[in-house]
VMD Tcl script that draws the C-alpha trace (Angstrom):
set ca {
  {365.67 130.88 193.16}
  {367.91 133.97 193.19}
  {366.73 137.52 193.31}
  {367.28 139.78 190.34}
  {369.40 142.85 190.80}
  {367.67 146.16 190.09}
  {369.34 148.05 187.26}
  {371.34 151.08 188.30}
  {370.95 154.49 186.70}
  {374.32 153.93 185.05}
  {373.21 150.63 183.48}
  {369.96 152.15 182.23}
  {371.87 155.17 180.91}
  {374.29 152.93 179.02}
  {371.36 151.19 177.33}
  {369.87 154.54 176.36}
  {373.16 155.75 174.92}
  {373.82 152.53 173.00}
  {370.34 152.39 171.49}
  {370.34 156.11 170.66}
  {373.67 155.79 168.85}
  {372.56 152.61 167.12}
  {369.58 154.51 165.69}
  {371.62 157.57 164.77}
  {369.70 159.91 167.08}
  {371.69 162.79 168.58}
  {371.58 163.80 172.22}
  {370.07 167.07 171.05}
  {367.21 165.29 169.24}
  {366.47 163.10 172.25}
  {366.64 166.13 174.55}
  {364.15 168.02 172.38}
  {361.67 165.14 172.52}
  {362.06 164.94 176.30}
  {361.85 168.69 176.78}
  {365.25 168.84 178.50}
  {368.73 170.06 177.56}
  {371.25 167.84 175.84}
  {373.37 168.16 178.99}
  {370.53 166.52 180.92}
  {370.50 163.66 178.40}
  {374.25 163.32 178.99}
  {373.62 163.06 182.73}
  {370.96 160.39 182.14}
  {373.28 158.41 179.87}
  {376.16 158.62 182.34}
  {373.94 157.62 185.25}
  {374.48 160.92 187.05}
  {370.74 161.68 187.20}
  {367.89 159.25 187.72}
  {365.06 158.98 185.23}
  {361.42 159.17 186.18}
  {358.81 156.83 184.73}
  {357.48 159.39 182.26}
  {360.92 160.05 180.79}
  {361.66 156.33 180.53}
  {358.44 155.94 178.54}
  {359.25 158.88 176.22}
  {362.79 157.58 175.69}
  {361.46 154.08 175.00}
  {358.96 155.47 172.48}
  {361.65 157.61 170.82}
  {364.08 154.68 170.59}
  {361.31 152.28 169.49}
  {361.82 149.83 172.35}
  {359.54 148.77 175.20}
  {360.37 150.32 178.59}
  {361.32 146.82 179.77}
  {364.29 146.96 177.37}
  {366.13 149.19 179.86}
  {365.71 146.60 182.62}
  {366.44 143.46 180.60}
  {369.28 141.07 181.43}
  {369.45 139.37 178.07}
  {373.00 138.33 177.31}
  {373.06 139.75 173.78}
  {372.24 143.17 175.14}
  {374.90 142.85 177.82}
  {377.54 142.07 175.20}
  {376.28 144.98 173.11}
  {376.58 147.32 176.08}
  {380.18 146.28 176.63}
  {381.23 146.64 173.00}
  {379.02 149.32 171.50}
  {380.57 152.32 173.31}
  {383.85 151.50 171.55}
  {382.32 151.30 168.08}
  {381.88 154.26 165.77}
  {378.21 155.26 165.46}
  {377.92 153.87 161.91}
  {379.20 150.44 163.00}
  {376.92 150.49 166.02}
  {373.90 151.13 163.76}
  {374.97 148.33 161.41}
  {375.25 145.92 164.33}
  {371.81 146.99 165.55}
  {370.23 146.40 162.14}
  {371.94 143.02 161.83}
  {370.61 141.90 165.21}
  {367.06 142.69 164.09}
  {367.31 140.16 161.24}
  {365.45 137.10 162.51}
  {365.73 134.79 159.46}
  {368.97 132.79 159.50}
  {369.30 132.73 155.70}
  {368.89 136.51 155.58}
  {371.65 136.94 158.15}
  {373.92 134.68 156.07}
  {373.17 136.73 152.97}
  {374.03 139.98 154.76}
  {377.33 138.45 155.91}
  {378.14 137.35 152.36}
  {377.40 140.84 151.00}
  {379.60 142.40 153.69}
  {382.39 139.94 152.95}
  {382.24 140.72 149.21}
  {381.97 144.48 149.78}
  {385.06 144.40 151.99}
  {387.08 143.03 149.06}
  {386.20 145.89 146.71}
  {389.17 148.14 146.11}
  {388.55 151.78 145.27}
}
mol new
graphics top color blue
foreach p $ca { graphics top sphere $p radius 0.5 }
foreach p [lrange $ca 0 end-1] q [lrange $ca 1 end] { graphics top cylinder $p $q radius 0.2 }
display resetview
């Protein structure tokens, strides 16, 4: 049985940034809730500064995820972390909402709507 690697500050920061963008929350808003500057949030997201337990909890509450989310190794989240930084914020939010749909038929319906909407010419 292998040992699990502890997440680095950079990996945790990337998850914070991705989730924050997915939800449409600005660095300024997150900073205000944490009682820090937006520059400090930037340092957290870039892994330049480490987070303490209290801040992880506040960030988790603000982003509506459990604190364990930042330490998870689930493959879907890993793929999201690799791709999300390259997506515009609106697309990142759409992807986040889509991933929350648990019913297969509902996901298919959303895909059909998106397919049809993409064909509309203005």
